VEXDO-42703 format. One record per residue: residue number from 1; residue in three letters; x, y, z of N, C-alpha, C, O in turn. Coordinates in Angstrom, 1 decimal. Atoms other than C-alpha are relative to their C-alpha. Last residue first. Layout:
BEGIN
NUM,ALA,X,Y,Z,X,Y,Z,X,Y,Z,X,Y,Z
...
***
This chain:
BEGIN
111,SER,1.4,-0.2,1.3,1.0,11.7,0.2,-1.2,0.1,0.4,-2.1,0.2,-0.4
110,ALA,1.2,0.5,-0.6,3.7,13.1,2.0,-0.6,-0.2,-0.8,-0.8,0.6,-1.7
109,GLN,0.3,1.8,0.5,7.0,13.6,0.0,-1.1,-0.7,1.1,-1.0,-1.8,1.5
108,ASN,-0.1,1.6,-0.6,7.3,17.3,0.6,0.0,-1.0,-0.5,0.2,-1.0,-1.8
107,LEU,-1.4,-0.3,-0.5,7.0,20.7,-1.2,0.8,-1.1,0.5,2.0,-1.2,0.1
106,PRO,-0.2,0.0,-1.1,4.1,19.2,-3.5,1.1,0.3,0.3,2.0,0.1,-0.5
105,ASN,-1.7,-0.4,-0.7,4.3,19.8,-7.1,0.0,-0.2,1.5,1.1,0.2,1.8
104,LYS,-0.2,0.2,0.8,0.5,19.4,-8.6,1.6,-0.7,0.8,1.9,-1.9,1.2
103,VAL,0.1,2.0,-1.4,-1.0,20.5,-5.5,0.1,-0.6,-1.4,-1.0,-0.9,-1.9
102,ASP,-0.3,0.6,1.7,0.3,24.7,-7.6,-0.2,-2.0,1.2,0.5,-2.6,2.0
101,VAL,-1.4,1.1,-0.6,-1.4,27.1,-5.5,0.2,-0.9,-0.6,-0.7,-1.2,-1.4
100,LEU,-0.1,1.1,0.9,-2.3,30.6,-6.3,0.8,-0.9,0.1,2.1,-0.8,0.2
99,LEU,-1.2,0.6,-0.9,-3.2,33.6,-3.4,-0.3,-1.5,-1.7,-1.4,-1.8,-2.1
98,ASP,0.2,1.6,0.1,-4.9,36.5,-5.4,0.7,-0.8,0.6,1.8,-0.4,0.8
97,ASP,0.7,0.2,-1.2,-4.7,40.0,-4.9,-0.2,-1.4,0.8,-0.4,-1.7,1.9
96,GLY,1.0,-1.2,-0.3,-2.2,40.8,-6.8,-0.5,-0.1,0.8,0.1,0.2,1.9
95,ASP,0.3,-0.8,1.2,-0.6,37.3,-7.9,-1.4,1.2,0.3,-2.7,1.1,0.2
94,LEU,1.5,-1.6,-0.3,0.3,36.2,-4.4,0.3,0.3,-1.5,1.5,0.4,-1.8
93,ARG,-0.7,-0.8,0.6,2.4,32.1,-4.9,-1.0,1.6,-0.1,-2.2,1.5,-0.5
92,VAL,0.8,-1.2,0.0,1.8,29.5,-2.7,0.8,1.0,-0.6,2.0,1.2,-0.5
91,PRO,-1.7,-1.8,0.5,4.4,25.9,-3.2,-1.7,1.4,0.2,-2.7,0.8,-0.1
90,TYR,0.0,-0.3,1.2,1.7,22.5,-1.4,0.7,1.7,-0.2,0.7,2.6,0.6
89,VAL,-0.5,-1.7,0.7,2.8,21.0,1.1,0.2,0.2,-0.9,1.2,-0.2,-1.6
88,PRO,-0.5,-0.8,1.0,1.3,17.1,2.2,-0.2,2.0,-0.1,-1.2,2.7,0.1
87,VAL,0.7,-1.1,0.7,0.5,16.6,5.4,0.5,0.8,-1.5,0.9,1.9,-1.7
86,PRO,0.0,-1.6,0.4,3.5,14.5,7.5,-1.5,-0.1,-1.0,-1.9,-1.2,-1.4
85,ASP,-0.3,-0.3,1.3,2.6,10.7,9.1,-0.3,1.2,-0.8,-1.5,1.4,-1.1
84,TYR,-1.1,0.2,-0.3,2.8,10.5,13.2,0.6,0.0,-1.8,1.8,0.2,-2.0
83,ALA,-0.4,0.0,1.4,-0.6,11.8,14.0,2.1,-0.2,-0.2,2.9,0.4,0.4
82,PRO,-0.5,2.0,0.0,-1.4,10.2,17.7,-0.3,0.7,-1.8,-1.1,0.1,-2.5
81,LEU,0.5,1.4,0.0,0.9,12.6,18.6,-1.7,0.3,0.2,-2.1,1.1,1.1
80,SER,0.2,0.9,-1.8,2.5,15.9,18.4,-0.4,-1.2,-0.3,0.0,-1.6,-1.4
79,LEU,-0.7,-0.8,-1.2,4.5,17.8,16.0,-0.3,-0.8,1.1,0.3,-1.2,2.1
78,PRO,0.7,-0.6,-1.9,3.8,16.3,13.2,0.9,0.3,0.6,2.1,0.3,0.4
77,GLU,-0.4,1.1,-0.6,5.7,17.2,9.3,-1.1,0.3,1.8,-1.4,1.3,2.4
76,GLY,1.2,1.2,0.0,3.5,19.0,6.9,0.5,-1.2,1.2,-0.2,-2.2,1.6
75,THR,0.4,1.1,0.3,6.7,21.0,6.3,-0.6,-1.1,-0.1,-0.1,-2.1,-0.6
74,ARG,-0.6,0.0,1.2,5.9,24.9,6.2,0.5,-1.6,-0.3,0.3,-1.9,-1.5
73,LEU,1.0,-0.8,1.3,2.5,24.4,8.0,1.1,0.6,-1.0,0.7,1.1,-2.1
72,ASP,-0.7,-1.3,0.6,4.0,22.5,10.7,-0.1,0.7,-1.5,0.5,0.4,-2.5
71,PHE,-1.2,-0.1,1.3,1.8,20.2,11.9,0.7,1.3,-0.6,0.2,2.4,-0.9
70,ARG,-0.8,-0.9,0.4,-0.5,19.2,15.4,1.2,0.1,-1.4,2.2,-0.7,-1.4
69,SER,-1.8,-0.2,0.3,-2.0,16.4,16.4,0.0,1.3,-1.0,-0.7,1.4,-2.0
68,GLY,-1.6,-0.8,-0.4,-5.1,17.6,18.6,1.2,-0.7,-0.5,2.2,-0.6,0.2
67,HIS,-0.7,0.6,-0.3,-7.8,14.4,17.9,1.4,0.7,1.0,2.2,0.2,1.8
66,LEU,0.8,1.3,-0.3,-10.5,16.0,16.7,0.8,-0.5,1.7,0.4,-0.5,2.8
65,TRP,1.1,0.0,-0.8,-9.4,19.5,16.0,-0.6,-1.2,0.7,-1.4,-1.0,1.5
64,CYS,1.5,0.7,0.4,-6.9,18.9,14.0,-0.5,-0.1,1.5,-0.2,-0.7,2.5
63,GLU,0.3,1.1,-0.9,-4.0,21.7,15.1,-1.1,-0.7,-0.7,-1.9,0.1,-1.3
62,ILE,1.6,0.7,0.2,-2.4,23.3,12.3,-0.3,-0.5,0.8,0.6,-1.4,1.0
61,GLU,0.6,2.0,0.0,1.0,24.9,12.9,-1.4,0.5,-0.6,-1.9,1.6,-1.1
60,CYS,0.1,0.5,1.1,3.1,28.5,11.6,-0.4,-1.8,0.7,0.3,-2.8,0.7
59,ASN,-1.6,-0.2,0.1,3.2,30.1,15.4,0.2,-1.2,-1.0,0.6,-2.2,-0.5
58,GLY,-0.7,-0.8,-0.5,-1.1,29.5,15.0,1.4,-0.6,0.3,1.5,-1.8,0.3
57,VAL,-1.0,0.0,0.5,-4.2,27.7,13.4,0.9,1.1,1.4,0.4,1.8,2.2
56,ASP,-1.0,-1.2,-0.2,-6.7,25.9,15.0,1.4,0.2,-0.5,2.3,-0.7,-0.5
55,GLY,-0.7,-0.6,-1.0,-8.6,23.6,13.6,0.4,1.2,0.1,0.3,2.1,-0.7
54,GLU,0.7,-0.1,-1.2,-11.8,23.1,11.1,1.1,-0.3,1.4,0.5,-0.8,2.3
53,SER,0.4,-1.4,0.2,-8.7,23.6,8.0,-1.3,-0.1,1.4,-1.0,0.9,2.1
52,LEU,-0.8,-0.7,-1.2,-8.0,20.3,9.3,0.1,1.8,0.0,0.4,2.7,0.8
51,GLN,-0.6,-1.1,0.4,-10.5,18.6,7.7,0.8,0.8,1.2,0.6,1.0,2.3
50,ILE,0.8,-0.8,-0.9,-10.9,14.6,9.7,0.9,1.4,-1.1,2.1,1.2,-1.4
49,GLN,1.0,-1.1,1.2,-10.1,11.8,7.6,-1.0,0.9,0.5,-2.2,0.8,0.4
48,ALA,1.2,-0.1,0.3,-7.8,10.6,10.9,-0.4,0.6,-1.3,0.2,1.6,-1.7
47,HIS,-0.1,1.2,-1.3,-3.9,10.3,11.4,-2.0,-0.2,-0.1,-2.2,-1.3,0.4
46,SER,-0.2,1.6,0.9,-2.9,12.0,7.9,-0.4,-0.8,1.4,0.1,-1.9,1.5
45,CYS,-0.4,0.9,-0.8,-5.4,14.9,8.4,0.9,-1.2,-0.3,0.4,-2.0,-1.0
44,GLU,-0.2,1.4,-0.7,-6.7,16.2,5.9,0.5,-0.7,0.4,0.7,-1.8,-0.1
43,ASP,1.1,-0.2,-1.1,-7.2,19.6,4.3,-0.4,-1.4,0.6,-1.6,-1.6,0.8
42,ARG,1.8,0.6,0.4,-4.4,18.9,2.0,-0.6,0.6,1.2,0.1,1.2,2.0
41,VAL,-0.3,1.6,-0.3,-1.5,21.7,3.0,-1.6,-0.7,-0.6,-2.7,-0.1,-0.9
40,ALA,1.1,0.7,0.8,-1.3,25.5,1.8,0.3,-1.0,0.2,1.4,-1.3,-0.1
39,PHE,-0.1,1.3,-0.1,0.4,28.2,3.3,-1.1,-1.0,-0.8,-2.1,-0.7,-1.4
38,TYR,1.4,1.4,0.5,0.3,31.8,3.6,0.9,-1.4,-0.4,2.1,-1.4,-0.7
37,GLN,-0.2,0.5,1.1,2.8,34.2,5.9,-1.1,-1.1,-0.9,-1.8,-1.9,-0.3
36,GLY,-0.2,-0.9,1.7,2.1,36.9,7.8,0.4,-0.7,-1.0,0.5,-0.2,-2.1
35,GLU,-0.9,-0.6,-0.6,2.7,34.6,11.4,0.3,0.8,-1.5,1.4,0.7,-2.1
34,SER,-0.3,-0.3,-1.0,0.0,32.2,10.1,1.6,1.1,-0.4,2.2,1.1,-1.5
33,LYS,-0.7,-1.7,-0.7,-2.2,32.6,7.3,0.3,-0.4,1.6,-0.5,-0.4,2.5
32,VAL,-0.7,0.0,-1.4,-3.4,28.9,6.0,0.8,1.6,-0.2,1.6,1.9,-1.1
31,VAL,-1.3,-1.2,0.1,-4.7,27.9,2.9,-0.2,0.6,1.1,-1.3,0.8,1.5
30,ALA,0.2,-0.8,-0.8,-6.5,24.0,3.4,1.2,1.5,-0.5,2.4,1.3,-0.7
29,VAL,-0.9,-1.1,-0.3,-6.7,22.5,0.4,-0.7,1.0,0.5,-1.7,1.7,0.1
28,GLU,0.3,-0.8,-0.7,-9.2,19.3,-0.9,1.6,0.9,0.5,2.7,0.3,0.3
27,VAL,-0.5,0.5,-1.5,-7.6,17.7,-3.7,-1.3,1.3,0.5,-1.9,2.2,-0.1
26,GLY,0.0,1.0,-0.6,-9.9,18.3,-7.4,0.6,-0.7,1.7,0.0,-1.6,2.2
25,GLY,-0.1,1.4,1.5,-8.0,20.2,-9.8,-0.4,-0.8,1.5,0.5,-1.3,2.2
24,ILE,-0.7,-0.3,1.3,-7.9,23.0,-6.8,-0.2,-1.1,-0.6,-0.4,-2.0,0.1
23,GLU,-0.3,1.5,0.5,-11.1,22.6,-3.8,0.8,0.3,-1.1,0.1,1.0,-1.9
22,VAL,0.6,0.8,1.5,-10.9,24.5,-1.0,0.2,-0.6,-0.9,1.2,-1.4,-0.8
21,SER,0.1,1.4,1.2,-11.0,25.7,2.4,-0.1,-0.2,-1.0,-1.3,-0.4,-1.3
20,VAL,1.4,-0.1,0.6,-10.1,28.9,4.3,0.5,-1.8,-0.7,1.5,-2.5,-0.9
19,VAL,0.0,1.2,1.7,-7.3,28.9,7.1,-1.7,0.0,-0.5,-2.7,0.1,0.2
18,GLY,1.4,0.5,1.1,-7.3,31.2,9.8,0.8,-0.7,-0.6,2.0,-0.9,-0.6
17,GLU,-0.1,1.7,-0.6,-3.9,32.6,12.4,-1.8,-0.3,-0.6,-2.7,0.2,0.0
16,ASP,-0.8,0.0,-1.0,-4.9,36.2,10.5,0.3,-1.1,0.5,-0.6,-1.7,-0.1
15,PRO,-0.5,-1.2,-1.1,-7.4,36.1,8.3,1.1,-0.4,0.7,1.2,-1.6,0.7
14,VAL,-0.8,1.2,-1.4,-7.8,33.9,4.8,0.2,1.4,1.4,0.6,2.6,1.2
13,ASP,1.3,0.4,0.1,-10.8,36.2,2.0,1.2,-1.0,1.1,0.6,-1.8,1.7
12,THR,0.3,-0.5,-1.3,-8.0,38.7,2.4,-1.4,-0.9,0.0,-2.4,-0.3,0.4
11,ALA,-1.2,0.1,-1.1,-5.4,37.0,-0.1,-1.2,0.6,1.5,-0.9,0.5,2.7
10,ALA,-0.5,-1.6,-0.1,-8.4,36.5,-2.7,0.9,-0.6,1.4,0.7,-1.6,2.1
9,CYS,1.3,-0.6,-0.4,-9.1,32.3,-3.1,0.4,1.6,-0.2,1.3,1.8,-1.1
8,ALA,0.3,1.0,-1.3,-6.9,29.1,-4.6,-1.5,0.5,0.8,-2.6,-0.1,1.0
7,ARG,0.7,-1.1,-0.8,-6.6,30.6,-8.6,-0.5,-1.1,1.5,-1.1,-2.2,1.3
6,GLU,1.4,0.0,0.1,-4.2,27.8,-9.8,-0.6,1.0,1.1,-0.1,1.2,2.2
5,PHE,1.0,-0.9,-1.7,-0.7,27.3,-9.5,-0.9,0.1,-1.2,-0.8,0.0,-2.4
4,SER,1.4,0.7,-1.2,0.8,24.5,-12.2,-1.0,0.4,0.6,-2.1,-0.2,0.8
3,ASP,0.3,-0.6,-1.0,3.1,26.8,-15.1,-1.6,-0.7,0.7,-2.7,-0.4,0.5
2,SER,1.1,-1.1,0.1,4.6,24.6,-17.1,-0.4,-0.2,1.1,-0.4,-1.1,1.9
1,MET,1.3,1.4,-1.1,8.1,22.7,-16.9,-1.0,1.7,-0.2,-0.7,2.9,-0.3
***
């Protein structure tokens, strides 16, 4: 299998308990740092087409600012209504000072 990781941003671009929005291969991705770990999810709430990167981050969760749906950054599963569908979660790898994300091989089965 070929390596399909692409550079998302510098690790220092992502603040603690924060998020940055990037585009990788035509996919809008929210790159998040929470609890000392890096995560990448599709930057779109599964309930309403709102950028998750504009929401709050904490405890390995991201919250949509519009209706308050929260998602687990590890699994993409919704933790609160009104969302009931998961968001895609992508593998993240640290390469030197860069964060690499693989948008071609999501870790979960979300669409």
